[in-house]
C-alpha angles and dihedrals in degrees: 000000000000127000123195137188134188131221125198092215121098105283090215092065129067089251090067099040110104128204125193129212140167114242138188135301093051142072105288094155097069100035139045134190129217102238095217103036102033092229112153117209138174118257094199130062098234138028114199115212090198090063099037126008098191144011126214115206126188112216123197123200115196132181127213087064089292096303117155091251093058125108115252140203128184135201137175124245118195118203115196118202117222117217122239130192100264094163099078115162 
């Protein structure tokens, strides 16, 4: 999954350089985000639908290269887990 944001500032200046992060509340133990590309990936090998059907992540985009003085915006990303037949005989 990839998230993206836009900034009206000049992208060649720090004001226009965005950084992404996962914030609470949300499942930050099973997923991670590349701070420059916005690509969300799984940190664990398997996700079991029987134990958790979906994950809700809160993604923050921040300009000024993620510095504390930068403007921020957040959004929720819901990841739904499909079931597979894991009871093969």
